[in-house]
C-alpha positions as a Markdown table, in Angstrom:
| # | Residue | x | y | z |
|---|---|---|---|---|
| 1 | Met | 64.1 | 110.6 | 131.4 |
| 2 | Pro | 64.9 | 107.6 | 129.2 |
| 3 | Thr | 68.0 | 105.4 | 129.2 |
| 4 | Leu | 70.6 | 106.9 | 127.0 |
| 5 | Tyr | 73.0 | 104.9 | 124.8 |
| 6 | Ile | 75.6 | 107.4 | 123.6 |
| 7 | Thr | 78.4 | 106.9 | 121.1 |
| 8 | Arg | 81.0 | 108.8 | 119.1 |
| 9 | His | 81.3 | 108.4 | 115.3 |
| 10 | Gly | 83.9 | 106.0 | 114.0 |
| 11 | Glu | 87.5 | 106.8 | 113.3 |
| 12 | Thr | 88.0 | 109.2 | 110.4 |
| 13 | Glu | 90.8 | 110.1 | 108.0 |
| 14 | Trp | 91.4 | 113.4 | 109.8 |
| 15 | Asn | 91.5 | 111.5 | 113.1 |
| 16 | Leu | 94.5 | 109.6 | 111.7 |
| 17 | Glu | 96.1 | 112.8 | 110.5 |
| 18 | Lys | 95.5 | 114.5 | 113.9 |
| 19 | Arg | 93.5 | 117.3 | 112.3 |
| 20 | Met | 90.9 | 119.2 | 114.2 |
| 21 | Gln | 87.5 | 118.5 | 112.6 |
| 22 | Gly | 84.9 | 120.4 | 114.5 |
| 23 | Trp | 82.1 | 121.4 | 112.0 |
| 24 | Glu | 84.3 | 120.4 | 109.1 |
| 25 | Asp | 84.3 | 116.7 | 108.0 |
| 26 | Ser | 86.3 | 113.8 | 106.6 |
| 27 | Pro | 85.2 | 110.2 | 105.8 |
| 28 | Leu | 85.4 | 107.2 | 108.0 |
| 29 | Thr | 88.5 | 105.0 | 107.7 |
| 30 | Glu | 88.0 | 101.3 | 107.0 |
| 31 | Lys | 88.5 | 100.7 | 110.7 |
| 32 | Gly | 85.9 | 103.3 | 111.5 |
| 33 | Arg | 83.4 | 101.6 | 109.3 |
| 34 | Arg | 84.2 | 98.2 | 110.7 |
| 35 | Asn | 83.9 | 99.4 | 114.3 |
| 36 | Ala | 80.5 | 101.0 | 113.5 |
| 37 | Gln | 79.3 | 97.7 | 112.2 |
| 38 | Asp | 80.5 | 96.0 | 115.4 |
| 39 | Leu | 78.6 | 98.5 | 117.5 |
| 40 | Gly | 75.5 | 97.9 | 115.4 |
| 41 | His | 75.7 | 94.2 | 116.1 |
| 42 | Arg | 76.1 | 94.9 | 119.8 |
| 43 | Leu | 73.0 | 97.0 | 119.9 |
| 44 | Arg | 70.9 | 94.6 | 117.8 |
| 45 | Asp | 69.1 | 93.1 | 120.8 |
| 46 | Ile | 68.4 | 96.4 | 122.5 |
| 47 | Pro | 64.9 | 97.7 | 121.8 |
| 48 | Leu | 65.8 | 101.3 | 120.7 |
| 49 | Asp | 62.9 | 103.7 | 120.6 |
| 50 | His | 64.5 | 106.7 | 119.1 |
| 51 | Leu | 67.8 | 107.7 | 117.4 |
| 52 | Tyr | 69.3 | 111.3 | 117.7 |
| 53 | Val | 72.2 | 112.1 | 115.4 |
| 54 | Ser | 74.5 | 115.0 | 114.7 |
| 55 | Pro | 74.0 | 116.4 | 111.1 |
| 56 | Ile | 77.7 | 116.1 | 110.3 |
| 57 | Gly | 78.6 | 113.5 | 107.6 |
| 58 | Arg | 81.0 | 111.3 | 109.7 |
| 59 | Val | 78.2 | 110.7 | 112.2 |
| 60 | Arg | 75.6 | 109.9 | 109.5 |
| 61 | Glu | 78.1 | 107.6 | 107.8 |
| 62 | Thr | 78.6 | 105.8 | 111.2 |
| 63 | Val | 74.8 | 105.4 | 111.5 |
| 64 | Arg | 74.6 | 103.9 | 108.0 |
| 65 | Met | 77.3 | 101.4 | 108.8 |
| 66 | Met | 75.6 | 100.4 | 112.1 |
| 67 | Asn | 72.7 | 99.1 | 110.0 |
| 68 | Leu | 70.1 | 99.6 | 112.6 |
| 69 | Asp | 66.4 | 98.7 | 112.3 |
| 70 | Pro | 65.0 | 101.1 | 109.7 |
| 71 | Ser | 61.8 | 101.4 | 111.7 |
| 72 | Ile | 63.5 | 103.3 | 114.5 |
| 73 | Pro | 62.5 | 107.0 | 114.4 |
| 74 | Val | 65.5 | 109.2 | 113.6 |
| 75 | Thr | 66.0 | 112.9 | 114.5 |
| 76 | Val | 68.9 | 114.9 | 113.2 |
| 77 | Asp | 69.6 | 117.6 | 115.8 |
| 78 | Glu | 71.9 | 120.5 | 115.2 |
| 79 | Arg | 72.7 | 120.7 | 118.9 |
| 80 | Leu | 74.6 | 117.4 | 118.6 |
| 81 | Arg | 77.3 | 119.0 | 116.4 |
| 82 | Glu | 80.9 | 118.8 | 117.5 |
| 83 | Met | 82.4 | 121.9 | 119.1 |
| 84 | His | 83.0 | 124.5 | 116.5 |
| 85 | Met | 86.8 | 125.0 | 116.4 |
| 86 | Gly | 86.9 | 128.1 | 114.3 |
| 87 | Thr | 90.2 | 128.6 | 112.4 |
| 88 | Trp | 91.7 | 125.5 | 113.9 |
| 89 | Glu | 89.4 | 123.3 | 111.8 |
| 90 | Gly | 91.3 | 121.3 | 109.1 |
| 91 | Arg | 94.7 | 122.0 | 110.7 |
| 92 | Thr | 96.8 | 119.5 | 112.5 |
| 93 | Thr | 97.5 | 119.7 | 116.2 |
| 94 | Ser | 101.1 | 120.4 | 115.5 |
| 95 | Glu | 100.3 | 123.3 | 113.2 |
| 96 | Ile | 97.9 | 124.7 | 115.8 |
| 97 | Glu | 100.5 | 124.4 | 118.5 |
| 98 | Val | 103.0 | 126.4 | 116.5 |
| 99 | Ala | 100.5 | 129.1 | 115.4 |
| 100 | His | 98.6 | 129.4 | 118.7 |
| 101 | Pro | 100.8 | 128.0 | 121.5 |
| 102 | Leu | 99.1 | 129.5 | 124.5 |
| 103 | Ala | 95.5 | 128.7 | 123.4 |
| 104 | His | 96.6 | 125.2 | 122.3 |
| 105 | Ala | 98.3 | 124.6 | 125.7 |
| 106 | Ala | 95.2 | 125.8 | 127.6 |
| 107 | Phe | 92.9 | 123.7 | 125.5 |
| 108 | Trp | 94.7 | 120.4 | 126.3 |
| 109 | Gln | 96.3 | 121.1 | 129.7 |
| 110 | Thr | 94.1 | 123.6 | 131.5 |
| 111 | Pro | 90.7 | 123.4 | 129.7 |
| 112 | His | 89.0 | 125.4 | 132.5 |
| 113 | Glu | 91.1 | 128.4 | 131.4 |
| 114 | Tyr | 90.7 | 127.9 | 127.6 |
| 115 | Ile | 89.4 | 131.0 | 125.8 |
| 116 | Pro | 88.8 | 130.4 | 122.1 |
| 117 | Glu | 90.3 | 132.8 | 119.6 |
| 118 | Ser | 87.4 | 131.8 | 117.2 |
| 119 | Gly | 84.7 | 129.1 | 117.3 |
| 120 | Glu | 82.9 | 127.9 | 120.4 |
| 121 | Ser | 83.9 | 127.8 | 124.1 |
| 122 | Phe | 83.3 | 124.8 | 126.3 |
| 123 | Asp | 80.6 | 126.7 | 128.0 |
| 124 | Glu | 78.8 | 127.3 | 124.8 |
| 125 | Val | 78.8 | 123.6 | 123.9 |
| 126 | Arg | 77.5 | 122.8 | 127.4 |
| 127 | Glu | 74.6 | 125.2 | 126.8 |
| 128 | Arg | 73.7 | 123.2 | 123.6 |
| 129 | Ile | 73.9 | 120.0 | 125.6 |
| 130 | Leu | 71.6 | 121.3 | 128.3 |
| 131 | Ser | 69.1 | 122.4 | 125.7 |
| 132 | Phe | 69.2 | 119.0 | 124.1 |
| 133 | Leu | 68.7 | 117.2 | 127.3 |
| 134 | Glu | 65.6 | 119.2 | 128.0 |
| 135 | Arg | 64.2 | 117.8 | 124.8 |
| 136 | Leu | 64.8 | 114.3 | 125.9 |
| 137 | Ala | 62.6 | 114.9 | 129.0 |
| 138 | Asp | 59.6 | 114.4 | 126.7 |
| 139 | His | 60.4 | 110.7 | 126.3 |
| 140 | Glu | 59.0 | 108.1 | 128.6 |
| 141 | Glu | 61.3 | 106.7 | 131.3 |
| 142 | Asp | 61.2 | 103.1 | 129.9 |
| 143 | Glu | 62.4 | 104.2 | 126.5 |
| 144 | Asn | 65.9 | 103.5 | 125.1 |
| 145 | Ile | 67.5 | 106.4 | 123.2 |
| 146 | Leu | 70.6 | 106.1 | 121.0 |
| 147 | Ile | 72.6 | 109.3 | 120.6 |
| 148 | Val | 75.4 | 109.4 | 117.9 |
| 149 | Thr | 77.6 | 112.5 | 118.3 |
| 150 | His | 81.3 | 113.6 | 118.7 |
| 151 | Gly | 84.3 | 113.2 | 121.0 |
| 152 | Ile | 84.7 | 116.7 | 122.5 |
| 153 | Phe | 80.9 | 117.0 | 122.8 |
| 154 | Leu | 80.8 | 113.6 | 124.7 |
| 155 | Asn | 83.6 | 114.7 | 127.1 |
| 156 | Ile | 81.6 | 117.8 | 128.0 |
| 157 | Leu | 78.4 | 115.8 | 128.3 |
| 158 | Leu | 80.1 | 113.5 | 130.8 |
| 159 | Thr | 81.5 | 116.3 | 132.9 |
| 160 | His | 77.9 | 117.5 | 133.1 |
| 161 | Phe | 76.5 | 114.1 | 134.2 |
| 162 | Gln | 79.3 | 113.7 | 136.7 |
| 163 | Gln | 79.1 | 117.3 | 137.9 |
| 164 | Lys | 82.8 | 117.8 | 137.4 |
| 165 | Pro | 84.6 | 121.0 | 136.4 |
| 166 | Phe | 86.2 | 121.6 | 133.0 |
| 167 | Ala | 89.6 | 121.1 | 134.6 |
| 168 | Thr | 88.8 | 117.3 | 134.4 |
| 169 | Leu | 87.7 | 117.4 | 130.8 |
| 170 | Trp | 90.4 | 115.1 | 129.4 |
| 171 | Asp | 90.6 | 112.7 | 132.3 |
| 172 | Pro | 90.4 | 109.0 | 131.4 |
| 173 | Pro | 88.8 | 107.1 | 129.9 |
| 174 | Phe | 89.5 | 108.3 | 126.4 |
| 175 | Ile | 86.4 | 108.5 | 124.1 |
| 176 | His | 87.3 | 106.2 | 121.2 |
| 177 | Gly | 85.3 | 106.1 | 118.1 |
| 178 | Thr | 82.1 | 104.0 | 118.5 |
| 179 | Ser | 82.7 | 103.6 | 122.2 |
| 180 | Leu | 79.5 | 103.0 | 124.2 |
| 181 | Thr | 78.4 | 105.0 | 127.2 |
| 182 | Ile | 75.1 | 104.1 | 128.9 |
| 183 | Val | 73.3 | 106.6 | 131.3 |
| 184 | Glu | 70.2 | 105.8 | 133.3 |
| 185 | Tyr | 68.2 | 108.2 | 135.3 |
| 186 | Lys | 67.0 | 107.3 | 138.8 |
| 187 | Asn | 65.1 | 109.8 | 140.9 |
| 188 | Gly | 66.1 | 112.6 | 138.6 |
| 189 | Glu | 69.8 | 111.7 | 138.9 |
| 190 | Ala | 72.0 | 110.7 | 135.9 |
| 191 | Leu | 73.9 | 107.5 | 136.7 |
| 192 | Ile | 76.6 | 106.3 | 134.3 |
| 193 | Gln | 76.3 | 102.6 | 134.0 |
| 194 | Leu | 79.0 | 102.1 | 131.3 |
| 195 | Glu | 81.6 | 104.6 | 130.2 |
| 196 | Ala | 83.5 | 104.7 | 126.8 |
| 197 | Asp | 83.3 | 100.9 | 126.5 |
| 198 | Met | 84.9 | 99.2 | 123.5 |
| 199 | Ser | 84.2 | 95.5 | 124.2 |
| 200 | His | 82.2 | 95.2 | 121.0 |
| 201 | Val | 85.3 | 95.8 | 118.9 |
| 202 | Leu | 87.4 | 92.9 | 117.8 |
| 203 | Ala | 91.2 | 93.2 | 117.9 |
| 204 | Asp | 92.2 | 95.8 | 115.3 |
């Protein structure tokens, strides 16, 4: 397996409004665009061999703002979409808490017990992740792969790498927009070398 450089899209308007996005979308904020540029500068000296991105607009806008070498091959992969949140998409967390108090509490407090009323479960997203990782096995070990995806997706991905249960899904560190996680494989084992790092971002 190659070395993976993994990031979340930049901050969006709905992030500020605390709206669930899922497969829906909203544009990056000025801060989100600026942080994406900062991450692009950080990655400038890393020889990236391939770029995999979610098809959702906020990810593609993040990639544009990163201004990476245009010669890097890019693959848009549906499996990198955010978790589908069903009827919660476009609604604020406070609205969801009022309308679906039990499901909302389970989602954030006991994620291992969360059963979606609509949309995807954490297990279904993990299945997408496992399918995607199988695809990466076709790359050479000395390659560097950049993956641009979403927050919940990344939390689930990290529980997989760390072999942790969903009960730990929201444990720190928080996955900020454009944070960088680096994963290397040694003897078939995924080793997290850097997790949710924001050192490329100037004081905002």
